[in-house]
Legacy VTK file of the C-alpha trace (Angstrom):
# vtk DataFile Version 3.0
C-alpha trace
ASCII
DATASET POLYDATA
POINTS 156 float
69.472 131.970 98.002
67.547 129.556 95.748
70.718 127.542 95.276
71.190 127.157 99.068
67.590 126.038 99.496
68.057 123.495 96.672
71.214 122.135 98.316
69.490 121.881 101.708
66.538 120.019 100.168
68.905 117.633 98.357
70.833 116.888 101.576
67.605 116.265 103.495
66.306 113.939 100.752
69.573 111.968 100.712
69.510 111.638 104.508
65.902 110.411 104.520
66.598 108.065 101.588
69.573 106.502 103.378
67.514 106.129 106.556
64.698 104.496 104.599
67.116 102.046 102.968
68.623 101.189 106.352
65.125 100.420 107.659
64.338 98.308 104.579
67.650 96.435 104.937
66.843 95.633 108.567
63.371 94.465 107.533
64.861 92.151 104.907
67.391 90.764 107.415
64.606 90.096 109.936
62.463 88.395 107.291
65.323 86.144 106.166
66.162 85.190 109.753
62.492 84.426 110.494
62.110 82.440 107.274
64.907 80.047 108.248
63.558 79.743 111.817
60.143 78.856 110.401
61.658 76.352 107.975
63.420 74.561 110.834
59.960 74.202 112.412
58.533 72.759 109.209
56.514 75.772 108.158
56.914 78.327 105.440
54.598 80.706 103.638
54.753 80.512 99.855
53.634 84.163 99.742
57.267 85.010 100.584
58.207 83.850 97.080
57.414 85.359 93.698
54.991 83.427 91.490
58.096 82.002 89.775
61.454 81.789 91.522
64.722 80.851 89.857
66.533 78.533 92.289
69.794 76.585 92.420
70.316 74.387 95.494
73.600 73.697 97.279
73.152 70.001 96.446
74.002 70.842 92.833
72.004 70.461 89.664
70.584 72.927 87.215
68.590 76.091 87.763
64.930 75.415 88.491
62.059 77.786 87.745
59.661 77.009 90.608
56.339 78.416 91.705
56.091 79.615 95.309
54.214 76.435 96.242
56.791 74.218 94.510
59.669 75.987 96.234
57.954 75.713 99.629
57.318 72.004 99.065
60.909 71.384 97.964
62.191 72.941 101.188
59.755 71.185 103.531
58.704 67.854 102.038
60.695 64.695 102.511
62.436 63.317 105.553
65.194 65.938 105.769
64.898 69.271 107.563
67.314 72.185 107.461
68.000 73.480 110.956
70.135 76.472 110.018
70.695 80.101 110.874
71.780 82.943 108.553
75.000 84.830 109.292
76.634 87.979 107.899
73.590 89.147 105.924
74.457 91.909 103.443
71.786 93.830 101.535
72.423 95.975 98.458
69.588 97.905 96.805
69.411 98.118 93.022
67.337 99.868 90.362
66.142 103.416 89.984
63.355 102.839 92.511
65.576 100.759 94.859
62.866 98.092 94.669
65.281 95.224 94.011
67.726 93.941 96.579
70.696 91.641 96.194
71.266 89.784 99.449
74.217 87.593 100.391
74.734 85.553 103.547
75.901 82.259 104.957
73.738 79.505 106.407
75.180 77.297 109.115
73.623 74.503 111.149
72.601 70.899 110.711
70.472 68.789 108.432
68.118 66.519 110.351
66.226 63.400 109.337
63.477 62.201 111.637
64.949 64.345 114.407
68.484 62.955 114.102
71.455 64.911 112.781
72.559 63.422 109.478
74.750 66.327 108.327
76.516 68.166 111.148
78.130 71.538 110.536
76.278 72.192 107.280
77.434 75.499 105.792
76.508 77.158 102.522
76.719 80.534 100.814
73.469 82.123 99.694
72.887 84.894 97.184
69.325 86.031 96.608
67.457 88.583 94.592
64.349 90.044 96.221
61.804 92.373 94.655
59.618 94.811 96.551
55.964 94.334 95.738
53.785 96.788 97.579
55.218 96.792 101.089
56.532 93.198 100.920
59.885 91.839 99.739
59.582 88.530 97.862
62.309 86.107 96.757
62.669 85.985 92.979
65.989 84.161 92.719
68.252 82.130 94.981
71.614 80.462 94.510
73.265 78.322 97.174
76.749 76.880 97.032
78.283 74.745 99.775
81.257 75.733 101.873
83.520 72.734 102.047
85.452 72.209 105.248
83.196 74.617 107.121
85.722 77.461 106.963
85.075 81.067 106.179
82.462 82.154 108.717
82.189 82.628 112.437
79.095 81.150 114.096
77.721 81.270 117.652
LINES 1 157
156 0 1 2 3 4 5 6 7 8 9 10 11 12 13 14 15 16 17 18 19 20 21 22 23 24 25 26 27 28 29 30 31 32 33 34 35 36 37 38 39 40 41 42 43 44 45 46 47 48 49 50 51 52 53 54 55 56 57 58 59 60 61 62 63 64 65 66 67 68 69 70 71 72 73 74 75 76 77 78 79 80 81 82 83 84 85 86 87 88 89 90 91 92 93 94 95 96 97 98 99 100 101 102 103 104 105 106 107 108 109 110 111 112 113 114 115 116 117 118 119 120 121 122 123 124 125 126 127 128 129 130 131 132 133 134 135 136 137 138 139 140 141 142 143 144 145 146 147 148 149 150 151 152 153 154 155
């Protein structure tokens, strides 16, 4: 009898754990989608980033260890603006506490300068590491690599 009760409790815990992860994955997907919408409008909150974020841009170059404010500024300052949308967002939870997520997706859209399209059909692959701090997921690492020729994803 005790064994049956133990099995029932284990099944219930697994079911609730999977449901909780599905909810967290949807929350992360929503946050990523909103982040890129906000960026296209020229706004971003540096609180979405860890105090130091390891970043590699699709334009090439070395890894950069940036503060949240530095990362926000690098994405918003200057004449160019990313007007992109994420596609095919995949979230995988890691760690014993499932408080780290590895997220992959594609970005597709345009790069604008002073309201004019300077790079049409911009597409890049993104892989990110997010860490759960309290009830918030923050970016701790991002790598972007361009898709040449624009193949590989379906967009609207």
